[in-house]
N, C-alpha and C positions, 0 to 999 in steps of 0.2 A: 338732569345729569350735567348740565352745562356749567353749573357753579363749580368754582375751583379750577377750571381749565386754564384761566389766564392768571399769570403770576401776580402775587401781591407785591406792589412796589413800595419803596421807601419814599413817600411823597415829599418829605422834607428835602431829600436829596434831589428829587425830580424838580421841585420848585427852584432850588438853589442853582441847579444846572441851567434851567431855562433863563433865569434872571441873569446869570453870568454871561450867557451867550447873547442875550439881547443887548446888554451893555457893550459887549465887544463888537457886535455887528454895527451898532450906531456909531461907535467910536471910529471904526475903520471906514465907514461910509461917510463920516463927517456930517452926519445929520443930527438935527436938534430934537425934533418932536416925533412921538409915536402917535399915529392917526388910527383910530379904531371906530368902527361902526358898532354902537352899543344898542343891542336889541332888548336887553333885559332877560335874555336867555342864558343858559348854562355856559356855552362856549365863550361868548363875548364877555361875560362877567369874569370868567377865569382869566382870559387874556388881559382884560383891564386891570385886574389885581396884580398880575405878574408884571405888566408893563410899568405900573406905578411903583412897584418894588424896584424895578431895574432903573428907571429913569427919574423917578420922583413924580408926584402929582402935577408939578408945575410944567413938566415936559410931556405929560400924557393928555392927549386931546380926544375927547369923546363926542361922537355925533349920533344923535337920535334922529332917525329918518322914518317916522311913522307914515302909514297910509290910513285911509278910512277904515280898513279892516284890522288894523293893529289892535290886539286886545288891550283894554285899559290896564289890566294887571301887568302886562309887559312894560308899559310906560312907567307904572309905579315902581316896578322892580328896577328898571334902568335908573330912575331917579334915586332909588335907595343906594345903588352902587356909587353914583356920583357923590352922594352925601357921605357914604362910608369912606370913600377914598379922599374926601376933603378936596375935591377937584375945584380949583379956582374958577370963579364965575366966567372969566374970559376963555376958559379952556373946555367948555362944553357948549353945545348948541343943538337946538331942535330945528330940523329942516323937513317940512312936510313935502312928500313927493307926489301927491295925487295930481296936482295941476301939471306937473312935468310929464307924468305918465299919460294924462288926458291929452296933452299936446301931441305926443307921439301917436296916440290912437287916432286923433283927428287928422293927422297928416298921412298915416299909413293905412287907415281903415280899421274896421272892427277886429278885435283880437279875442281869441279864446283865453280861458283863465291861465293856461300854462304859458302861452305866448306873452300875455300881459304880465305874468309873474316874472318871467325872464327879463322883460324890459325894465320892470321895477328894480330887480337886482342889479342890472347893469347901470341904471341911473344912480343907484346908491354908490356903486364903484366909482363912477365919474365924479360924484361929489367928494368922495374921500380923496381921490387923486388930485382934484383941484385944491382942496385944503392942504394936502401935503406939499404941493408945488408952491403955495403961497406962504408956507411956514417952515421951509427947510425940513420937511418931514418925510417919513416913510410910512406907507400903509401897512398895518399889522393885521394879517388875516386871522380869522377865528375858526377855520376848519379843523376838524379832528381826523384821525386816521380812518375811522369807520366811514365818514362821509366821503373822504377823498378816494379811498379804494372803491367805494360803490358808485362814485361819480355823482353823489347826491349834492350837487351844487350847480350854479349857473356858470357856464364857461364865460370868462371875462365879466363875471358879475361878482358874486361873493367869493368866487374862486380867484379873483384878481387881487393880488397883494404882493408886497415886496418881501415879506418874511412870514412864515407860518410857525409860530412857536409851539403850538400844541398838536401839530400834525403827526407827531410820533406816538400819540396816545389815543387809544380807542375810547369811544364815548363813555363806556362804563368806568374807565380809568380817569377820564376828565371829571366825572362825577365824584370820584374819590379824592381827586386833587382839590376839587372845590370844597369838600368837607374839611380837608387839611387847612385850606386858606380861610375857613370860617365864613364862606359865602352863605347867605341866608338859606335855610332849608327849603323855603317855598320856591326858590330858584332852582335848587338842586333836584327837586322831585317832580317839577311840572313837566308834562310831556313835551319833548323837543318839537319845534315847528318853525319853518321859515316864515310862516304867517304871510304867504303871498296870495292866499285866497281863504275864504271862510271855511272853517272846519278842517283845514289842512293839518296833518300831523306827520312827523317823519316816519314813525313806525307803521302808520297806516299806509303811506305811500310805498314804503319799502316792503311791506307785507311780512314783517318779521320783527320780533322784539330785539332790543339792542343786546341783551345778554346772550341770546342765541347767535345773533349776527357776529358779535365780537369773538365768540368762541370759534366760529367757522373761519373768520379772517385770521385770527391769531394762529390757529393750528395749521392753516395753509401757508400763510406768508411769513410767519416768524418761525414756526416749527418745521415748515416745509413737508408736512405730511400729505400723503395722497388722499384723494377723496374717500377711498375705501377705509383708510386708516382713521380719518376724521370721523366717519360714521361709527366705527368700532369703539373709539374712545369716548365719543360724546353721546351716542344714541340718537343723533339727529338724522332724520330720514335722508337718504341719498338724493331724492328729488329736490329737497330743500337746499342741500349743499350744492348740487349742480346748478340750481337757479341762481344762487348767490354768486358762484364762481363765474357763471356766464355773464352776469351783469358787470362784474369786475372787468372781464375781458372786453366786453362791448364798449365800456367807458374809458378804456385806457387812453384814448385820444385826448381826453380832458386833463390828463395828468402829464401830458407831454407838450413840449414846445412845437410850433408848427413845423411840419416836414419841410426840410430844405432840399431842393434839387441842386446838387453840386455839379459844377461844370469842370471838366478836365481842361485846364487852360492851355496845356501843351497840345493835346489831341485836337482841340478846337481852334488852334491858331490858324489864322488865314494865311495861306501860302499861294503865291502866284505860280501859275503853270506856264511852261513854255518859255 
């Protein structure tokens, strides 16, 4: 029943809008290059295509940051994106992260797979910001609306970026945008995964398929329907809806800047007595 609940978008208009806003953002920021971590997955491939349209391949810098568990297919897919965009040789680079992660673990002690995965994501963020700083660039994030609402990213890792061009699109919509952009089908259809440990898949971790997830998120946060109304129009069990909405609530801190404790300067002014 979840099919047809999210509106069909005009993806030519969507692409044109994102491209125009990217150009404007870089112009106003007076920055030259777009810095992207290219995994070979759906989201980063779409962002690479849009950035190349906005800035040109000569101003789009792509960084492949594999680890020992990165699937070979992902590296091949990333290479195909580089070739498709005709990215100049000096504008893409492969930086393996295993030795850097191992150095952290050696210093901090043994890590579980989640902790190690978060360290890996944050190391990749550090690399991208270093490259941005040395090339008058901005880091372009690759998160989509589904991931951001669910908090399915590492805080100050893959969630760390200067601009998020596809953050207004749900995962299923990003897949449709990828089809419009003529991104290879093998990239569009493969199961999304951060590839932070063996066997990891996004839908497996989230415990729900993206079509159902996106329907819940759209009906709640775009249509503003109640949980009961969502259940009625979608047929999705209430316990599933509640589980998803609770995860959104619990992860809201990941979508906000750090809490600032303001001080009333007048009330706190030192005054001499007597």
